N, C-alpha and C positions, 0 to 999 in steps of 0.2 A: 432463214426459213421464218423471218418475223412478223409474215401477213398470214401464216398455217390458221388463226381462227376465221378467218376469211372462208374458209373452205367445209363449210359447214354441211351436217349430215341430221336428217331429219330421227329424231327420237327413233319413232316406231321402223324405219328403215335399220337404223344401226342397229338395233335390236334384234330385226330379222336377217339384217344381213352376216351379223358376228354370228348367229344361231346355225345358220347354213354355213359358213366359213369354217368354221372351228370344228363341226358336227356333232353340235352338241345334242345329248347330254354327254358329258363326260364322268367316267368312272370316280371316285371318292372314297376316301379314307372312312372306314367305320370302325364305331366303338360301342361295347355292349355296356350297357349300364342298369343298373335297378329302377324299377319304376320311379320311384322318388325323385332320382339323379337325373333322369332323362326330363323333366318339365323344364319346357323352354326350349327343349331341342326338337330337329325333326327327324322322324321315322327313316330309317337306312331301305326300310321294305314295307312291301304293302303286308298288313296285319289282317289277317282272315280270322273270325269266331268260328271255333270249334266244337262248341254245345251252343244249345238254344237257353235263351233268357227270356224269362224265369225259366228255372229248372223244375220248377211243378208249378200248377194253378195254384193261386193264394188269392187270401180275400183283402181287399182294398180299404175296408172297414169292421168296425166290430159289429157284431150281430150275427143273423144265424145264416147258415148256408141252407138251401131249398130247392126244389125245382121248380122254375119259373111256374110253371104253368098251375102249380099248387097256391099260388100267392097271386096269380092275375084276377084284378080286379076288387082286389079289397081296398077297402077306403075306412077313415076314420067312424064312418056312421054305417057303414057295412062290413066289419073287420072278419075276417077268415082265421079259423083255428087248427094248426099243425100241431102233431105230437112231437113233443121234445124225445130227442133219441139218442143224443149224446154230446160230447163237449170236445171240440178239437185243441189240443195244447199246442203251444209254440213250441215250434223244433220237431214235433212229433209227427209221423207220417198217421192217420188217422185208420184205426182197425176197424172201420165200420164203414158202410156204406148208407146212403139218402135212397130211402123209398119214397113212393107216393104218399103225400099227406104227413112227411115227415120233415123236423128243422134239427138242425146241431148248431149249437153255442159257437162263435168262431171269431178269434181276437185277429186284428188287422196283421198281415204276414203269415196268417195261419196257413195250412198247407188244405185245399179246398176236398172234402169228402170226394169219392166217386159217386156218381148221380145227381151231385148236386150242380146247378149250371147259373147260380145268381147267391146273392148274398142281399138282403133284409138287412137296412140300418137299424142298429140295437133302439134306436129312437122312434121308429116307427112299429115297434113291439110291446108286446108287453108278457112276462112270463106270468101265468097263473097256473099253479100244480105242476102236474106236468103237461101241461097245453102252453102253446105260443100264440100268442093273439099279435094277428098281421094287420096292419092298418095303414098299408098303402104297400099295392102291387109292385113289381119289377119287371124287369125284362131279361129276357137270354144273356147272360155277359154282364148283367149292371152289378158294381161294386166287385169285380174279380177282373184277375189278369191271368190270361192263360197261360199254359205251359207255350215257351218260344212264339210269346205273341209280340213282346217289343225288340228281341234282337233274334233274328232266325241262324241256323246254325248255316255255316258260308257265307254269312253277311259280312262283308267290310267294315274294320272297326275305324282303320286307318290307312290311309292311301299312303304310297310311297311320297316322302316328303313333306308328310304332314304334321302338324307340330302337337307335341303334346302338353296340352294346357287344362284348364280348368274344364274346358267343353269336351275333351275328350279322352281324360284320362278317368274319369267316371266307368265308361264301358270298358276301357283295358283293364281295369281292378275289376270290374264284375267278369271278366270274361278271364279271370286268371293269369292274365298277362304279367309276370312279378317283375320279368326284365326284357329289352329290347335293345335292338343295334340301332345308334341314333348316326348320320351323318356327321363328319369329323372334320370337314375342311378346316384348313389352315390357315388362317386371315391373319394378315397382320396391316397394321394402319400404322404410316408413317407421315405424320404433319411435318413441314417444311416452311423455312422461313427465318431470314436471320433476326427478323422483327419479334420470332414467338419464343415464348419464355415459358418454362413448366411452371402449372398450372400454383403450387408450393410458394412460387415467388413472393416475397412479402411486399417489397418495394419495385415498381417497375420503373426499370431504367428508361431515360428519355426515348419516344419513339416506339418502346416493344406492347405488346400486349399479351397476356395468356393464352398458351393452346385451350380452344373451345372444339375446333373441328374433331380433333383425336377422341377427345371424350362423347362428343355428340353421336360420331360415328359408330362406336363401340356401344352405346345405349341403343342406338335403332337397328343395331345389328342383332343385339342381343334380344330385343323385342320380337323380333320376328326370327327367331329361330337360329340364328346363325352367330356362333362364338369366335370374337376376335380378341388378338392381342395387340394393346398399344404399346407401341413401340418405341414410345418416344420422338424427340425431334431432330430432323436432319437440317444443318445449316445450308447458306446456298452457294457455299464454293464449290466451284464446279468437281474438281480431285475427291473432297471431300463426300460430297453429295453422290457423286458416283459410285465411291465404295460402299457407302451406306445401302445405298440402291440394291448393288449385287447380294450384297451381303444378306440382306431382308429376303429377298427373292428367292434367293438359294434354300432359305428356310421355311417357306409358305406356298400355297397353291395361287393364294391370291393377295396382293400387295395393292393396297390402298394409299393412295398419296393425295394430301391435302395441301393446298397453300403454293407458294413460289408464285408470285402476284404479279412480279416486273417480267416486261417482255422478254429479257434477256433468259430469265429462267425457265420462262416455259419452253423456250428455243431449245435450252439444253434438254430437257427433263422430255421433249417431242425427239429429239435428235437420240437419245439412248433407248428408247422406246423404238424408234424405227431402225435401233441396230440389233435389236432382239432377233434370234433366229424365226424361221417361219412363222407365222405371216408377218410378224412385227407390229409396227402402228397400222392399228385397222380406223380408228376415228381421230380425226384431229381437229374435233369442232363440233358442237352441237347446235340445231337449228331452235335451241330453247331460253327461254329467259327468265329467269335469271339460270347460267350454269353453261352460258356458251363456251368457254374455255376448257372442254372437258377431252380428255384424251384417253383412249381404251386401245392396249395393246393386250399381244399373245406370244408363247411359245408354245406353238402346238403339239410339238415332239414331248416336251416336256410338261405337258397338260399344267401350264401357268398362264395366271390373267394377271394385268397390270391396270388399275383404273386410276387415272390423274385428276382429282376434283377441284373446283373452283376453291380459294382461298377464302374468301366470304362468307362467315356461317351459312345465312340464309341459304347462298347459292348452292354450298356444297350439302347442306340437307334435301333440297329440293332435288338437286341430282340424284344425291343416293335412294332416294325415295321414288322417283319416278322411272330410274336407270337401272341404278347398281342393283338394288333388288330386284327387279325383273329380271335382271343378267345372270344375276344369282340361283333365280328360280327355274332358268333355262338351262344353264349347267348343271343341274342336279336332276333334269329333268323332271320335276314336280308336274302334277297335276294342272294348279294354282300356276298363274303365268305372272301375276302380280300380289303386292301384299297390301293391306287393308280393304278399303270399303269404296266402291264408286257408285253415286247417286245422281240423279237429276234433282237439284231442289232449287226452290224459287229465291233470286236474289235480293234483297232486302235494299240495297241502293247501286245506283249507277256504277259500273266498272268500264274505265276507259282502258280500252286497247287497240293494237294496230295490225294491222295482217301484215305477214310476214313469219315472225318466229312463234312457235308456240309457247304461251305463257303460264307459268304457274305462280298463283298469287296466294299468300296465305290468308286465310278465312275461319271465322266463328261462326258456331252454330247458334241461331237464337231459340229462344224457347217458343216460339211460334213455328218452327220448322225451316224455317227460312236462314239463309246464310249470306253472312256479311263480308267483303274483303276488308285485311287488317293494312291498313295504310305503311309499308314499308320498304325501307333500303336494303339493297343484296348484302350489306355491312352487318343489319338489324342480329342481334341476339334475342333481345326480348320478344319480338316476333311470334318465336315457335313456341315459348310457353304458353304463350295465351289461345296459339291456332288449334284448330280441331283438325285440320288438314290444307288442301290447295285447292282452290277452283284451277280447272283447267282451260284457259283459253284458247281452241285450236287456230292453226296457223291461216286460217282464210275465215278467221271471225275478227268484227271490231269490236267496237263499245259492246254492253250488253246492257241492257237498260233494266232498272227495279220493276218486277214482277215478271222478268224472264226467268227462262230456266236456267241454268248453267250445269255443267259437269264440274262435280265435287268429288274430290279422292280425300277420302277421311282416314285418319290414322286406323280406327278400328277396323 
């Protein structure tokens, strides 16, 4: 089976076919976590707001609560005078109402008294005895936020599969969500290759390199809400590799392999994946560059996935970002199908390409909003530290010229 990488499948078709063949989404283990510990994880269910926010109408400025019609038309040259009727204290519901031609002092965040529908900012007023001089008019709703205006009762706070992060945790806290169920897939990462040694190795033996892919993959998955266990390195010996493979697969929902660069090792891995229960080996090569020698297999009955990624670091991360993560999103049934952001950006310089494979080229954003490709080979490691993401060149596209728009997949 040494020629299996010639039987390539397009990335999009592979994702669609696997999703349909395996009847995604599959169920998944869940874990209840306190809100703080759920940061960086994906919600196992949709979270709906059960109360309006804010829970009361409140002021956005220090000033005076008024009826906006009483302040209409006020200017520094023609001020209006309102009767000061009271003062709102923080954390206390006012026990008075605003009647026509009245104003009440109110701090930022104070509860708006009944009858008031706007707040005049303190700097636009002057207090003179029992009178409030208003030197600027306001409209209804100005400088206030109404009860339930920001988050309605029944509004969705987090989609199923959505991440708890700095963008969403504030709404969850506001709504009183102190704990939630998160997706707790068991993901294991196993690096392979006789030339791969642990990162703590001080002196490299001849021909050896420290493991990079295992740590890159763990960090990438964590960034997008999937916790994974790094399970170390398996050598290329047939019997030992097979033992480790079955041992690891028995204890996880998704096993990610990386490495095994020689044709013989790839063949052995392909044969092992093909021997899995139905459907076994689903993909034996992808029509992408870098990342062609990618294998994807599954045991549908046991709800287990295996993804074997290329050994070169740049290839490994390119496939993980463009295939593995989208596959995971489909597996859990998340609304979003990819991670990161996709944009059309102007290319800073020519980018040579050839028709045939879909290509992913590391790139960096420029200060002017353009994007420039980074010259990198599949074995490069440093390119990832500089890159903002990848330029995606479709299968039917050749060279993209400077000034033309290109499809860019950003990490963010």
